[in-house]
Structures are given as structure tokens and as C-alpha cells.
C-alpha positions as CSV (number, residue, x, y, z in Angstrom):
1,M,55.0,-36.7,-67.0
2,R,53.0,-33.6,-66.4
3,A,54.5,-30.6,-64.5
4,A,53.1,-30.0,-61.1
5,R,50.3,-27.4,-60.9
6,R,50.9,-24.4,-58.8
7,Y,48.1,-23.2,-56.7
8,S,48.2,-19.7,-55.4
9,M,46.0,-17.7,-53.1
10,R,46.1,-14.4,-51.4
11,I,45.1,-14.3,-47.8
12,R,43.9,-10.9,-46.4
13,N,42.9,-10.3,-42.8
14,Q,41.0,-7.1,-42.7
15,M,41.2,-6.7,-38.9
16,K,45.0,-6.9,-38.8
17,R,45.5,-5.7,-42.4
18,I,47.8,-8.6,-43.3
19,E,48.1,-9.7,-46.8
20,E,50.1,-12.7,-47.8
21,Q,50.5,-14.7,-51.0
22,V,51.1,-18.4,-50.6
23,V,52.0,-20.8,-53.4
24,T,51.3,-24.5,-53.0
25,R,52.3,-27.2,-55.5
26,S,49.3,-29.7,-55.2
27,P,45.8,-29.9,-53.9
28,G,47.1,-31.9,-50.9
29,D,49.5,-29.0,-50.0
30,T,46.6,-26.6,-50.3
31,H,44.5,-28.8,-47.9
32,E,47.4,-28.8,-45.4
33,L,47.7,-25.0,-45.7
34,A,44.0,-24.6,-44.9
35,A,44.2,-26.9,-41.9
36,R,47.2,-25.0,-40.6
37,L,45.5,-21.7,-40.9
38,L,42.2,-22.8,-39.3
39,P,43.3,-22.5,-35.7
40,G,44.3,-18.9,-36.3
41,L,40.9,-17.8,-37.6
42,P,38.7,-15.9,-35.1
43,P,35.3,-17.3,-34.3
44,N,32.6,-16.5,-36.8
45,S,35.1,-15.6,-39.5
46,V,33.9,-15.1,-43.0
47,L,36.3,-15.9,-45.8
48,A,36.0,-14.6,-49.4
49,L,38.0,-16.6,-51.8
50,H,38.6,-15.3,-55.3
51,G,40.9,-16.2,-58.1
52,E,41.1,-17.7,-61.6
53,L,39.8,-21.1,-62.5
54,G,42.2,-23.7,-61.1
55,S,43.8,-21.4,-58.6
56,G,43.0,-23.7,-55.6
57,K,39.9,-22.1,-54.1
58,T,38.0,-25.4,-53.9
59,S,41.0,-27.3,-52.6
60,F,41.4,-24.7,-49.9
61,V,37.7,-25.0,-48.8
62,Q,38.0,-28.8,-48.9
63,G,41.0,-28.6,-46.5
64,L,39.1,-26.3,-44.2
65,A,36.1,-28.7,-44.2
66,R,38.3,-31.7,-43.4
67,A,40.1,-29.9,-40.6
68,L,36.6,-29.1,-39.2
69,G,35.8,-32.8,-39.2
70,A,33.6,-33.0,-42.4
71,E,33.7,-36.1,-44.4
72,L,34.2,-35.4,-48.1
73,R,33.1,-37.7,-50.9
């Protein structure tokens, strides 16, 4: 059995100058995190995601897309 992957991302809100590091344990947890954060984003927000390979950037964007109603393949 493989150990659970840890996904980590840093969230920075330049307008409020808030920085927070969040650790999720699976892509599904990362999707849920993105969906929970979506309602708090101001209109016309621009997100810049950065991190190492496998850090959860794509999972986060997939979670945002699903929360916005996109159908993913």
C-alpha cells in the first residue's frame, strides 16, 4: 500500500495581504478546498499558482472548474 500523497499550496491575497499554507492529503481534498474557497474570491480574480511538480496545482484548478459548473473529462 502506498502512502498518501500530500498536496500543499500557498494562498496569497494581495489585497488583504493574507498568506496561508494549506496541506491536503488527496486530489479530492484539493478539489474540495478549491470549491470552498471559490465563494470568497472577488469578481474578476486572477490566481497565480506555482509550486513543484505534483504539488496539487492542477487538482486545485480542476476543483475550481467543477465548482464553477464545468464538466471535466
